[in-house]
C-alpha positions, 0 to 999 in steps of 0.5 A: 494346031495345038488346041486351046484349054479351056479356063478355070472355073475356080481358083487353083488350091495353090500358085501351081494347082496342086490338089494339096500342098507339096510338104517339101517345098512348104518346109522350104518356103518356111525355113527361107521366111524364118530365115528372110524375116530373121535378116529385115529384123536384124538389119532394122533395128538393136535392142534400143531400137537403133537402126544396124547399118550394113557395110561392105568390103570392097576393092578399088578394081577401076581408077580414072581421071574424068576431067582434064584439068586432073581434079575429078577421079572415077573410082570403081568399086568391086567385092574383093573376091567377086560377084553381086553387090546390092542393088540400087537406083539412080540418084542413090549414095554410099557412104565410103570409110577411108583408110584414115578412118573419115567416112564419106558420102558419095553418089553413084555414076554407073550404070545399076544393071553392071550388079557386080560394081558401085562407079563414084566420082570424087572432085579434088577440094584442097580447102575441104574436109579431108576426104577428097584428098584422101581419096586423090592422093592415098586410095588406088587400085587394089586399095580395100576400103568399106562402104555403106550400102546404097541409100536413095534421099534423091529418088528419080520418080520415072514419068508414068511409074510414080510422077505426073510429068510428061517431061523430064528436065535435068541440071547438072552443076560441075561434079553435080553430074554423078547422080544425075548421069544414071537418071539420064541413062533410064530417061534415054533407054525408057523413049521419056521426053528430056532435056539438059543443062550441064554447066560449069567453070570450063569445059576442062573442068567437067567430068564425064563430057563424052558420056554426056555428049553421046546423048545428042541435041538434048543436052546443052552444056555451058560455061563460065568462062564462055557463057558467063555465069547462068541465069534462070532461063540458060538454066531450062532451056529446053524445058517442056511442058508439066516438068519435073526438074532433077538438079543436082550442084552448089547453092546459088544454082539450085536458088536460081533453079528455084526461083525458075521452078516457081514460076512454072507452076506445074513443075516438080522441082527434085533437088541434092545439093553439095554443101549445107542447107542455110540455118533457118530460125535458129536460136543461140545454145550451148552444148556440153561435150559429157566426155571432157566436161567442155561447153561449146557455144553454138551461134544462132547461125552456126550448126551444132556439128560446126560447132563441134568440130572446131574442138574435135576435127574427127567427129564422124560425118557425111552430108551435112543435110540431115539424111545419112545419119552418119553424125548420129550422137546420143543425148544425155540430156536438154531436148533437142529440136530434131530438123532432120529426115533420117532417125525413127520416133525411138531414136529421137527419144536419146539422139539426134542429127548435129550436122542439122538439129539443134536445141529446143532449150538453152543446153544439151549435153552429148555422149561426146 
Protein backbone atom coordinates (compact mmCIF):
# COMPACT_ATOMS: atom_id res chain seq x y z
CA UNK A 1 0.00 0.00 0.00
CA UNK A 2 1.27 3.44 -0.91
CA UNK A 3 1.79 5.63 2.15
CA UNK A 4 0.15 9.08 1.99
CA UNK A 5 2.49 12.04 2.33
CA UNK A 6 1.76 14.56 5.12
CA UNK A 7 -0.12 17.68 4.06
CA UNK A 8 2.08 20.77 3.67
CA UNK A 9 1.82 23.30 6.48
CA UNK A 10 3.20 26.26 4.50
CA UNK A 11 2.85 27.67 1.00
CA UNK A 12 5.68 26.43 -1.28
CA UNK A 13 8.06 29.07 -2.60
CA UNK A 14 6.62 28.64 -6.08
CA UNK A 15 3.99 26.57 -7.88
CA UNK A 16 6.24 23.52 -8.07
CA UNK A 17 7.59 23.76 -4.50
CA UNK A 18 11.14 24.62 -5.51
CA UNK A 19 13.26 26.33 -2.85
CA UNK A 20 14.31 29.06 -5.28
CA UNK A 21 13.14 30.33 -8.70
CA UNK A 22 14.23 28.47 -11.82
CA UNK A 23 16.22 31.02 -13.84
CA UNK A 24 15.55 29.39 -17.23
CA UNK A 25 11.81 29.08 -16.62
CA UNK A 26 11.76 32.61 -15.30
CA UNK A 27 13.38 33.91 -18.49
CA UNK A 28 10.93 31.97 -20.69
CA UNK A 29 7.99 33.21 -18.61
CA UNK A 30 9.11 36.81 -18.90
CA UNK A 31 9.55 36.55 -22.67
CA UNK A 32 6.14 34.92 -23.12
CA UNK A 33 4.41 37.45 -20.88
CA UNK A 34 5.96 40.29 -22.82
CA UNK A 35 4.96 38.74 -26.14
CA UNK A 36 1.36 38.16 -25.07
CA UNK A 37 1.07 41.67 -23.66
CA UNK A 38 2.26 43.08 -26.98
CA UNK A 39 -0.23 40.93 -28.88
CA UNK A 40 -3.09 42.05 -26.62
CA UNK A 41 -2.20 45.71 -27.11
CA UNK A 42 -1.86 45.29 -30.89
CA UNK A 43 -5.21 43.56 -31.22
CA UNK A 44 -7.02 45.83 -28.79
CA UNK A 45 -6.18 49.31 -30.02
CA UNK A 46 -4.29 51.59 -32.35
CA UNK A 47 -2.57 54.85 -31.32
CA UNK A 48 -5.90 56.64 -31.86
CA UNK A 49 -7.74 54.26 -29.54
CA UNK A 50 -9.56 52.35 -32.29
CA UNK A 51 -9.76 48.59 -31.94
CA UNK A 52 -7.97 46.47 -34.54
CA UNK A 53 -9.92 43.55 -35.98
CA UNK A 54 -7.84 40.51 -36.87
CA UNK A 55 -8.51 38.89 -40.24
CA UNK A 56 -7.96 35.25 -41.14
CA UNK A 57 -7.31 33.73 -44.56
CA UNK A 58 -9.47 30.65 -45.15
CA UNK A 59 -10.46 28.38 -48.02
CA UNK A 60 -13.83 26.79 -48.73
CA UNK A 61 -13.20 23.10 -48.00
CA UNK A 62 -16.83 21.98 -47.91
CA UNK A 63 -20.06 23.04 -49.60
CA UNK A 64 -23.48 21.38 -49.32
CA UNK A 65 -27.16 22.13 -49.88
CA UNK A 66 -28.96 22.09 -46.54
CA UNK A 67 -32.57 22.71 -47.57
CA UNK A 68 -34.46 20.60 -50.09
CA UNK A 69 -35.70 23.63 -52.02
CA UNK A 70 -32.02 24.49 -52.72
CA UNK A 71 -32.12 27.95 -51.16
CA UNK A 72 -29.69 27.27 -48.27
CA UNK A 73 -26.05 26.27 -48.68
CA UNK A 74 -23.58 25.42 -45.93
CA UNK A 75 -19.91 26.33 -46.29
CA UNK A 76 -16.99 24.92 -44.30
CA UNK A 77 -13.84 27.02 -43.97
CA UNK A 78 -10.35 25.82 -43.05
CA UNK A 79 -6.93 27.42 -43.14
CA UNK A 80 -5.25 27.02 -46.57
CA UNK A 81 -2.36 25.11 -44.97
CA UNK A 82 -4.46 23.49 -42.24
CA UNK A 83 -4.14 24.12 -38.52
CA UNK A 84 -6.15 25.42 -35.60
CA UNK A 85 -8.57 28.35 -35.92
CA UNK A 86 -9.40 30.77 -33.08
CA UNK A 87 -11.92 29.22 -30.64
CA UNK A 88 -15.58 30.18 -30.38
CA UNK A 89 -18.67 29.49 -28.29
CA UNK A 90 -22.32 28.88 -29.29
CA UNK A 91 -23.98 32.06 -30.57
CA UNK A 92 -20.79 33.43 -32.16
CA UNK A 93 -20.56 34.87 -35.65
CA UNK A 94 -17.86 35.80 -38.15
CA UNK A 95 -17.64 38.58 -40.71
CA UNK A 96 -17.03 37.18 -44.18
CA UNK A 97 -15.39 39.29 -46.88
CA UNK A 98 -16.53 38.08 -50.30
CA UNK A 99 -14.51 38.27 -53.55
CA UNK A 100 -16.41 41.43 -54.55
CA UNK A 101 -15.37 43.15 -51.32
CA UNK A 102 -18.84 42.88 -49.77
CA UNK A 103 -18.62 42.11 -46.06
CA UNK A 104 -21.41 40.19 -44.39
CA UNK A 105 -21.96 38.56 -41.03
CA UNK A 106 -22.95 34.93 -40.49
CA UNK A 107 -23.50 32.79 -37.39
CA UNK A 108 -21.29 29.78 -36.84
CA UNK A 109 -23.38 26.61 -36.92
CA UNK A 110 -20.73 23.91 -36.60
CA UNK A 111 -19.26 22.35 -33.48
CA UNK A 112 -16.80 24.42 -31.38
CA UNK A 113 -14.95 21.16 -30.72
CA UNK A 114 -13.94 21.10 -34.41
CA UNK A 115 -11.03 23.46 -33.85
CA UNK A 116 -9.74 23.32 -37.43
CA UNK A 117 -12.90 24.49 -39.20
CA UNK A 118 -15.74 27.02 -39.20
CA UNK A 119 -19.16 26.34 -40.70
CA UNK A 120 -21.90 28.75 -41.77
CA UNK A 121 -25.18 28.39 -43.66
CA UNK A 122 -26.61 31.04 -45.99
CA UNK A 123 -30.12 31.39 -47.39
CA UNK A 124 -30.36 32.90 -50.86
CA UNK A 125 -32.20 36.24 -50.66
CA UNK A 126 -32.91 37.54 -54.19
CA UNK A 127 -33.91 41.03 -53.04
CA UNK A 128 -31.29 41.34 -50.29
CA UNK A 129 -28.00 43.22 -50.26
CA UNK A 130 -26.24 40.89 -52.70
CA UNK A 131 -24.11 38.94 -50.25
CA UNK A 132 -26.18 35.76 -50.27
CA UNK A 133 -26.44 35.75 -54.06
CA UNK A 134 -22.67 36.03 -54.41
CA UNK A 135 -22.14 33.18 -51.95
CA UNK A 136 -24.55 30.94 -53.85
CA UNK A 137 -23.28 31.83 -57.33
CA UNK A 138 -19.60 32.68 -56.97
CA UNK A 139 -18.21 30.90 -53.90
CA UNK A 140 -17.22 27.30 -54.56
CA UNK A 141 -14.89 24.61 -53.23
CA UNK A 142 -11.38 26.02 -53.17
CA UNK A 143 -12.44 29.68 -53.10
CA UNK A 144 -10.11 31.67 -50.84
CA UNK A 145 -11.79 34.21 -48.56
CA UNK A 146 -11.09 36.38 -45.55
CA UNK A 147 -13.01 36.09 -42.27
CA UNK A 148 -12.83 37.86 -38.95
CA UNK A 149 -12.13 36.15 -35.67
CA UNK A 150 -15.38 34.93 -34.04
CA UNK A 151 -17.31 37.42 -31.93
CA UNK A 152 -20.37 36.80 -29.83
CA UNK A 153 -23.31 39.18 -29.52
CA UNK A 154 -25.73 36.31 -28.76
CA UNK A 155 -23.94 34.74 -25.82
CA UNK A 156 -25.26 31.48 -24.39
CA UNK A 157 -25.28 31.23 -20.57
CA UNK A 158 -25.61 27.64 -19.35
CA UNK A 159 -27.83 27.07 -16.27
CA UNK A 160 -25.57 26.70 -13.27
CA UNK A 161 -22.73 28.39 -15.13
CA UNK A 162 -23.91 31.98 -15.43
CA UNK A 163 -27.69 31.58 -15.50
CA UNK A 164 -30.21 30.83 -12.70
CA UNK A 165 -32.61 29.23 -15.20
CA UNK A 166 -33.68 25.62 -14.68
CA UNK A 167 -34.88 24.95 -18.23
CA UNK A 168 -33.74 26.09 -21.69
CA UNK A 169 -36.23 26.72 -24.48
CA UNK A 170 -34.98 27.37 -28.01
CA UNK A 171 -36.97 28.84 -30.89
CA UNK A 172 -35.58 29.02 -34.41
CA UNK A 173 -37.26 30.48 -37.47
CA UNK A 174 -35.85 29.04 -40.70
CA UNK A 175 -32.21 30.05 -41.16
CA UNK A 176 -32.32 31.21 -37.52
CA UNK A 177 -31.31 27.65 -36.69
CA UNK A 178 -27.67 28.54 -37.36
CA UNK A 179 -26.74 30.06 -33.97
CA UNK A 180 -29.19 27.79 -32.15
CA UNK A 181 -27.79 24.46 -33.38
CA UNK A 182 -24.49 24.68 -31.42
CA UNK A 183 -26.51 25.64 -28.32
CA UNK A 184 -28.63 22.50 -28.70
CA UNK A 185 -25.55 20.32 -28.92
CA UNK A 186 -24.02 21.86 -25.81
CA UNK A 187 -27.24 21.71 -23.75
CA UNK A 188 -27.79 18.10 -24.74
CA UNK A 189 -24.22 17.07 -23.97
CA UNK A 190 -24.49 18.60 -20.49
CA UNK A 191 -27.77 16.84 -19.72
CA UNK A 192 -29.65 20.12 -19.19
CA UNK A 193 -33.45 20.20 -19.35
CA UNK A 194 -34.38 21.79 -22.67
CA UNK A 195 -37.02 22.00 -25.40
CA UNK A 196 -37.20 23.53 -28.84
CA UNK A 197 -39.64 24.78 -31.48
CA UNK A 198 -38.37 24.97 -35.06
CA UNK A 199 -40.66 26.85 -37.44
CA UNK A 200 -40.69 27.95 -41.06
CA UNK A 201 -42.69 28.17 -44.26
CA UNK A 202 -42.42 24.47 -45.13
CA UNK A 203 -40.35 21.45 -44.19
CA UNK A 204 -38.45 21.69 -47.48
CA UNK A 205 -37.39 25.26 -46.65
CA UNK A 206 -35.87 24.33 -43.26
CA UNK A 207 -32.11 23.65 -43.15
CA UNK A 208 -30.50 20.99 -40.95
CA UNK A 209 -33.78 19.11 -40.32
CA UNK A 210 -32.00 15.73 -39.84
CA UNK A 211 -29.63 17.31 -37.29
CA UNK A 212 -32.57 18.75 -35.35
CA UNK A 213 -34.68 15.57 -35.51
CA UNK A 214 -31.76 13.62 -34.06
CA UNK A 215 -32.56 15.19 -30.67
CA UNK A 216 -35.88 13.31 -30.56
CA UNK A 217 -39.02 14.46 -28.77
CA UNK A 218 -37.35 17.51 -27.23
CA UNK A 219 -37.93 19.20 -30.57
CA UNK A 220 -41.21 20.34 -32.14
CA UNK A 221 -41.16 21.21 -35.85
CA UNK A 222 -44.11 23.23 -37.16
CA UNK A 223 -44.56 24.81 -40.57
CA UNK A 224 -46.86 27.52 -41.85
CA UNK A 225 -48.13 25.46 -44.78
CA UNK A 226 -49.41 22.72 -42.43
CA UNK A 227 -49.93 24.37 -39.04
CA UNK A 228 -50.56 28.03 -39.92
CA UNK A 229 -48.72 31.01 -38.48
CA UNK A 230 -47.49 30.21 -34.95
CA UNK A 231 -49.03 31.84 -31.89
CA UNK A 232 -47.22 32.63 -28.67
CA UNK A 233 -48.41 29.35 -27.16
CA UNK A 234 -47.21 27.45 -30.23
CA UNK A 235 -43.74 28.92 -29.95
CA UNK A 236 -43.54 28.10 -26.24
CA UNK A 237 -44.57 24.45 -26.60
CA UNK A 238 -42.66 22.27 -24.15
CA UNK A 239 -41.29 25.11 -22.07
CA UNK A 240 -40.40 24.25 -18.46
CA UNK A 241 -40.35 26.23 -15.19
CA UNK A 242 -37.87 29.09 -14.66
CA UNK A 243 -36.84 29.05 -18.32
CA UNK A 244 -34.26 30.88 -20.37
CA UNK A 245 -35.53 31.43 -23.92
CA UNK A 246 -33.07 31.67 -26.81
CA UNK A 247 -34.58 32.68 -30.12
CA UNK A 248 -33.36 33.61 -33.59
CA UNK A 249 -35.62 34.44 -36.48
CA UNK A 250 -37.67 37.13 -38.23
CA UNK A 251 -38.94 40.18 -36.38
CA UNK A 252 -42.62 39.05 -36.19
CA UNK A 253 -41.56 35.81 -34.49
CA UNK A 254 -39.42 37.71 -31.99
CA UNK A 255 -42.30 40.08 -31.19
CA UNK A 256 -44.66 37.15 -30.62
CA UNK A 257 -42.17 35.50 -28.30
CA UNK A 258 -41.56 38.72 -26.37
CA UNK A 259 -45.27 38.87 -25.52
CA UNK A 260 -45.13 35.32 -24.18
CA UNK A 261 -41.90 35.86 -22.25
CA UNK A 262 -43.36 38.93 -20.53
CA UNK A 263 -46.34 36.91 -19.29
CA UNK A 264 -44.14 34.20 -17.78
CA UNK A 265 -42.57 36.55 -15.29
CA UNK A 266 -39.57 34.37 -14.39
CA UNK A 267 -38.23 33.89 -17.93
CA UNK A 268 -34.96 35.13 -19.36
CA UNK A 269 -35.34 36.18 -22.99
CA UNK A 270 -32.33 36.26 -25.33
CA UNK A 271 -32.75 36.81 -29.03
CA UNK A 272 -31.13 37.64 -32.33
CA UNK A 273 -33.23 38.84 -35.26
CA UNK A 274 -32.63 38.86 -38.99
CA UNK A 275 -33.54 42.48 -39.70
CA UNK A 276 -32.60 45.88 -38.35
CA UNK A 277 -34.46 46.95 -35.20
CA UNK A 278 -37.19 49.57 -35.54
CA UNK A 279 -36.11 53.17 -35.01
CA UNK A 280 -37.38 54.48 -31.67
CA UNK A 281 -37.74 58.23 -30.99
CA UNK A 282 -36.08 59.15 -34.27
CA UNK A 283 -35.88 62.73 -35.44
CA UNK A 284 -34.91 63.90 -38.94
CA UNK A 285 -31.43 65.27 -39.66
CA UNK A 286 -29.08 65.79 -42.58
CA UNK A 287 -25.80 64.09 -43.44
CA UNK A 288 -23.08 65.73 -45.52
CA UNK A 289 -20.73 63.36 -47.33
CA UNK A 290 -17.44 65.23 -46.99
CA UNK A 291 -15.67 63.72 -50.00
CA UNK A 292 -18.35 64.77 -52.47
CA UNK A 293 -20.12 67.54 -50.59
CA UNK A 294 -23.46 65.81 -51.18
CA UNK A 295 -26.10 66.46 -48.53
CA UNK A 296 -28.68 63.79 -47.68
CA UNK A 297 -31.91 64.03 -45.70
CA UNK A 298 -32.38 61.28 -43.09
CA UNK A 299 -36.09 61.02 -42.15
CA UNK A 300 -37.17 60.15 -38.61
CA UNK A 301 -37.95 56.54 -39.50
CA UNK A 302 -34.92 55.86 -41.73
CA UNK A 303 -31.37 54.98 -40.65
CA UNK A 304 -28.34 56.96 -41.75
CA UNK A 305 -27.08 53.74 -43.36
CA UNK A 306 -30.19 53.41 -45.50
CA UNK A 307 -29.97 57.03 -46.64
CA UNK A 308 -26.27 56.72 -47.45
CA UNK A 309 -26.51 53.42 -49.33
CA UNK A 310 -29.18 54.96 -51.57
CA UNK A 311 -26.40 57.07 -53.13
CA UNK A 312 -23.33 55.01 -52.14
CA UNK A 313 -24.45 51.39 -52.61
CA UNK A 314 -20.94 50.04 -51.99
CA UNK A 315 -20.94 51.31 -48.39
CA UNK A 316 -19.74 48.51 -46.13
CA UNK A 317 -22.18 47.17 -43.53
CA UNK A 318 -23.27 43.85 -42.04
CA UNK A 319 -25.43 43.34 -38.94
CA UNK A 320 -27.53 46.56 -39.09
CA UNK A 321 -28.02 46.21 -35.33
CA UNK A 322 -25.07 48.13 -33.90
CA UNK A 323 -22.73 45.42 -32.70
CA UNK A 324 -20.51 44.18 -35.55
CA UNK A 325 -18.67 47.52 -36.18
CA UNK A 326 -18.56 46.96 -39.94
CA UNK A 327 -20.21 50.30 -40.77
CA UNK A 328 -17.98 52.49 -38.57
CA UNK A 329 -17.51 55.95 -40.12
CA UNK A 330 -15.50 58.99 -39.07
CA UNK A 331 -17.46 62.04 -37.88
CA UNK A 332 -15.89 65.34 -39.00
CA UNK A 333 -18.55 67.67 -37.62
CA UNK A 334 -21.69 67.40 -35.49
CA UNK A 335 -22.59 65.28 -32.45
CA UNK A 336 -23.76 61.70 -32.98
CA UNK A 337 -26.57 60.13 -31.00
CA UNK A 338 -24.80 56.84 -30.30
CA UNK A 339 -27.16 53.84 -30.20
CA UNK A 340 -24.66 51.05 -30.71
CA UNK A 341 -23.25 48.45 -28.33
CA UNK A 342 -19.75 48.21 -29.80
CA UNK A 343 -17.72 51.44 -29.85
CA UNK A 344 -15.42 52.54 -27.05
CA UNK A 345 -15.71 55.98 -25.46
CA UNK A 346 -12.58 57.05 -27.33
CA UNK A 347 -14.03 55.95 -30.66
CA UNK A 348 -17.32 57.71 -29.99
CA UNK A 349 -15.53 61.05 -29.85
CA UNK A 350 -15.13 61.07 -33.65
CA UNK A 351 -16.76 57.92 -35.05
CA UNK A 352 -20.21 56.37 -35.26
CA UNK A 353 -21.97 53.24 -36.49
CA UNK A 354 -24.30 54.53 -39.18
CA UNK A 355 -26.58 51.48 -39.07
CA UNK A 356 -28.20 52.51 -35.76
CA UNK A 357 -26.77 55.79 -34.50
CA UNK A 358 -28.27 59.15 -35.39
CA UNK A 359 -27.57 62.84 -34.75
CA UNK A 360 -28.15 64.95 -31.66
CA UNK A 361 -28.32 68.05 -33.84
CA UNK A 362 -29.60 68.93 -37.28
CA UNK A 363 -26.47 67.99 -39.26
CA UNK A 364 -23.55 65.57 -39.34
CA UNK A 365 -20.53 65.72 -41.64
CA UNK A 366 -19.15 62.24 -42.25
CA UNK A 367 -15.86 61.06 -43.71
CA UNK A 368 -17.50 59.47 -46.75
